N, C-alpha and C positions, 0 to 999 in steps of 0.2 A: 504494500500500500504506500502510495506517495503522500508524504505529509506536508511538503512545502515545495515551492517552485519560485525561482528567481527569473525575471524576464527583463531584458534590456529593451525598453520601449523604442530606442533608436533603431534597433534591428528588426522591428516589426513594420512590414510594408503597409502603406495606406491603401485602402480599397474603396471604390465608389459605393455609396449607399444605394441599396436597391429601392429605397422609399422616396428619395429626393435628389434631383440633380443639383450639383454644387456642394454636396456634403460628402466628406471622406471620413473613413473610420479605420482606426487601428484596434484590432481585437487583442486586448492585453491579457485576457484569461477568464476562466470561469470555474466555479466550484460550488457544489451544494445548491444548485439551482439559481445562482446569481452570476452576473458577469460584469466585467470592467472593460470599458472602451475609452479610447481617446477619440474625440469627434472634432472635425474641422468644418466650419461653415465658410464658404466664400462670401464676399461682400454682397449684400442684397438678398440673400437666400431667406425664404420663408418656408418653414417645414409644414407639411399638410396636417390636417386634423388627425389625431390619433388618441387612443385610449390606453391608459397605463394598466397593464395586467397586474403588476405588483408595484410596490413602492419604487420610486425613481429619485435618485440624487444626482445633481450635477454640480461641479465645481469649476467655475470659469477661470481658466489659466491665463488667457490673454484675449484682448479685443472687447467687443461689446455684444450684448444680447438683449432681447426683450422677451420676457416670459410672463404670461398672464397679464399683458399690458404694462408691466413694470420694467423699467430699465435696469440692466445689470452691468457691472464692470468687473475687471479683474479682481479675484478674491471673493466674489459673491457666490453664494450657494443657493440652489433652487431645489425644493423638495416637493414632490408630487405624490400623494397617497395612492394606494391601490384603488383602481376603479375610476380615478379622476380622468377627465377629458381635457385635451389641450389642442388649441387651434392657433396657429400663427406664431409659434416660437420662431424668432428671426434674429438676424444680425445685420446692422447697417454697414459696418466697416469690415466684417468678418470676425471670427472668433475660434478659439480652441478651448474645449472643456473635457473634463473627465466625467464619464457617465457610469454610475453604478446602479444596476437594475436587476430585477428578477426575470428569469427566462420564462417565456410564455409556454405553457404546457398544453399541447393539443391532444385530444383523445385518439 
């Protein structure tokens, strides 16, 4: 059984999001039904409507974002409870954030 893992995020390739053009993702790891990703928004991107299966936490590393109509800047944290709906998460100048969330389980 593997108990720990170290990942150099610089060695993980960015991949395009399958949900939104202008969004790139680094899959940093997953364990026990949760995952950690680094997410990059190009300037002007608006993410489409989505529902959070489980709780979601973001930590803004750089740039600007707007979540639930409220501006965020570097160092801000956004928390969305399970079942919450979000429309219009966006970035005017572009941003990079860490995303910690629960994996969606499909029957």
